[in-house]
C-alpha positions as CSV (number, residue, x, y, z in Angstrom):
1,M,271.1,104.2,79.3
2,Q,268.9,105.4,76.5
3,I,266.9,108.5,75.8
4,L,263.3,107.9,75.0
5,S,260.8,110.5,73.7
6,F,257.0,110.3,73.5
7,P,254.1,112.7,73.3
8,E,253.3,113.1,77.0
9,A,249.9,111.5,76.7
10,E,251.4,108.4,74.9
11,T,254.2,107.7,77.4
12,P,254.0,104.1,78.5
13,T,252.2,103.8,81.9
14,A,255.2,102.2,83.7
15,L,257.4,105.1,82.7
16,R,254.8,107.8,83.2
17,T,254.2,106.6,86.8
18,Q,257.9,106.9,87.5
19,V,258.0,110.4,86.0
20,L,255.1,111.6,88.1
21,D,256.7,110.1,91.2
22,L,259.9,112.1,90.5
23,Q,257.9,115.2,89.8
24,R,256.0,114.9,93.1
25,Q,259.3,114.4,95.0
26,A,260.7,117.5,93.4
27,W,257.6,119.7,93.7
28,P,255.3,118.2,96.4
29,P,251.6,119.1,95.8
30,D,250.0,121.6,98.2
31,E,247.4,119.1,99.0
32,P,247.9,115.3,98.8
33,S,245.6,113.7,96.2
34,P,244.1,110.3,96.6
35,E,246.1,107.8,94.5
36,P,247.3,110.1,91.7
37,G,247.0,108.6,88.2
38,T,249.1,109.0,85.1
39,A,247.2,111.9,83.7
40,P,249.2,114.5,81.7
41,T,250.8,117.3,83.6
42,H,250.7,119.9,80.8
43,D,248.1,121.6,78.6
44,P,247.7,119.5,75.5
45,A,247.6,122.7,73.4
46,L,251.3,123.1,74.2
47,C,252.1,119.8,72.4
48,P,254.0,118.4,75.4
49,R,256.7,115.9,74.6
50,S,258.3,113.9,77.4
51,M,262.0,113.0,77.2
52,L,263.3,110.3,79.5
53,L,266.7,109.0,80.3
54,V,266.1,105.4,81.2
55,D,268.6,102.9,82.5
56,D,268.9,99.2,81.3
57,D,266.5,98.1,84.0
58,G,263.7,100.4,82.9
59,V,264.3,102.9,85.7
60,V,263.7,106.6,84.8
61,V,266.9,108.4,85.8
62,A,266.0,111.9,84.5
63,A,263.0,113.4,82.8
64,L,261.8,116.6,81.2
65,D,259.0,117.9,79.0
66,V,259.3,120.1,75.9
67,L,256.4,122.5,75.4
68,S,255.9,124.5,72.3
69,K,253.6,127.2,70.9
70,P,253.7,130.1,68.5
71,L,255.4,133.3,69.8
72,V,255.0,136.7,68.3
73,H,257.7,139.2,69.2
74,E,258.3,142.6,67.7
75,G,255.9,141.7,64.8
76,R,257.6,138.4,63.9
77,R,256.1,135.0,64.4
78,Y,258.3,132.2,65.7
79,R,257.8,128.5,66.6
80,A,259.0,128.5,70.2
81,G,259.6,125.7,72.6
82,G,260.7,125.5,76.2
83,L,261.8,123.1,78.9
84,S,259.5,122.2,81.7
85,T,259.6,119.8,84.7
86,V,263.3,119.0,84.5
87,V,264.0,116.4,87.2
88,T,266.7,113.8,88.0
89,R,266.2,110.9,90.4
90,P,267.8,112.0,93.7
91,A,270.1,109.0,94.0
92,A,271.5,109.7,90.5
93,R,272.2,113.4,90.8
94,G,275.7,114.9,90.2
95,R,276.6,112.3,87.5
96,G,275.7,114.4,84.4
97,H,272.4,112.6,83.7
98,G,270.3,115.8,83.8
99,R,272.8,117.7,81.7
100,R,272.8,114.9,79.1
101,L,269.0,115.0,78.8
102,V,268.8,118.8,78.7
103,A,271.4,118.9,75.9
104,A,269.5,116.2,74.0
105,A,266.3,118.2,74.4
106,R,268.0,121.2,72.9
107,T,269.1,119.1,69.9
108,A,265.6,117.6,69.6
109,M,264.0,121.1,69.6
110,A,266.3,122.2,66.7
111,D,265.6,119.0,64.8
112,A,261.9,119.4,65.2
113,G,262.0,122.7,63.3
114,L,261.5,125.1,66.1
115,D,262.9,128.6,65.6
116,L,264.0,129.0,69.1
117,G,264.0,127.5,72.6
118,V,263.3,129.8,75.5
119,F,262.5,129.1,79.2
120,T,263.0,130.4,82.7
121,C,265.0,128.7,85.4
122,D,265.9,129.6,89.0
123,R,268.9,131.8,89.0
124,P,271.2,129.3,90.7
125,L,270.5,126.8,87.9
126,E,271.9,129.1,85.1
127,P,275.4,127.4,85.1
128,F,273.7,123.9,84.8
129,Y,271.7,125.0,81.7
130,R,274.8,126.8,80.2
131,S,276.8,123.6,80.6
132,A,274.1,121.9,78.4
133,G,274.4,124.4,75.6
134,W,271.8,127.0,76.6
135,R,272.6,130.7,76.7
136,L,271.5,133.4,79.1
137,L,269.2,136.1,77.7
138,P,270.3,139.0,79.8
139,G,267.6,141.3,81.1
140,T,264.8,139.2,79.4
141,H,261.7,138.2,81.2
142,L,258.9,135.9,80.1
143,I,255.3,136.8,80.6
144,G,253.3,133.7,81.4
145,G,249.7,133.1,82.2
146,T,247.3,134.7,79.9
147,P,246.8,138.3,78.5
148,R,243.9,138.7,81.0
149,C,245.9,137.3,83.9
150,P,249.7,137.8,83.1
151,L,252.4,136.2,85.2
152,P,255.8,137.9,84.6
153,S,258.9,135.9,85.5
154,D,260.4,139.0,87.2
155,R,257.7,139.5,89.8
156,P,258.3,138.5,93.4
157,P,258.8,135.9,94.8
158,F,260.5,134.7,91.5
159,D,264.2,134.9,91.1
160,K,264.3,133.6,87.5
161,V,266.6,134.1,84.6
162,T,265.7,133.4,81.0
163,M,267.7,130.9,78.9
164,A,267.5,130.4,75.2
165,D,269.0,129.1,72.0
166,F,268.2,130.2,68.4
167,F,267.8,127.4,65.9
168,S,266.5,128.8,62.7
169,A,268.3,131.4,60.5
170,E,265.4,133.8,61.0
171,A,265.6,133.5,64.8
172,R,269.4,133.9,64.7
173,R,269.1,137.0,62.5
174,H,266.8,138.6,65.1
175,R,268.4,137.3,68.3
176,A,269.3,140.8,69.5
177,A,265.6,141.6,69.8
178,F,265.3,139.0,72.5
179,R,267.7,140.6,74.9
180,H,266.6,143.1,77.6
181,T,262.9,142.6,76.7
182,R,259.7,141.1,77.9
183,L,258.5,138.1,75.9
184,A,254.7,137.7,75.9
185,L,254.6,133.9,75.9
186,Y,251.2,133.4,77.5
187,P,251.2,129.6,77.8
188,G,247.8,129.6,79.6
189,T,246.5,128.7,83.0
190,I,247.8,125.1,83.4
191,D,251.5,125.8,82.4
192,T,251.5,129.4,83.7
193,L,255.2,129.8,83.2
194,W,257.6,127.3,81.5
């Protein structure tokens, strides 16, 4: 198996089709759409990068997207990234494939020069992300959406926790400022909360 990475819009069609199928299985759309294409899932302004774990037969076993944007917190500007649409093929779950890909994404984010990675996940998934090297930010909530239409991760019906890692020396120096706080991420109206 190998890990492949592409800007989301440049993912080869055969792979992108598989990714979209896995995403639809994991998060069925409210309304079925006629023959969905291979259009990007994310806002291009968030520089979505798809990471895929592909077997020797070209089958996508696991997939995720890394989104990134500037984040201003307590007067400091950071290059932040987060995980989105993390999914593993149902028949391949429980074998460490998702963990391998999530850990590789963490390394790729650090190598890309991001200051920190931060994202929310459902509370029961915290141990999974911890096992891939991410850390819980206790009492921290992301504010998604937009400033005019905010979407806090602690509002019902969400039961989310915030996971993070600090890559740059600047971010590590100020990591305490990211605990027990609200992070105004505001990724927009397409990716309302990553």
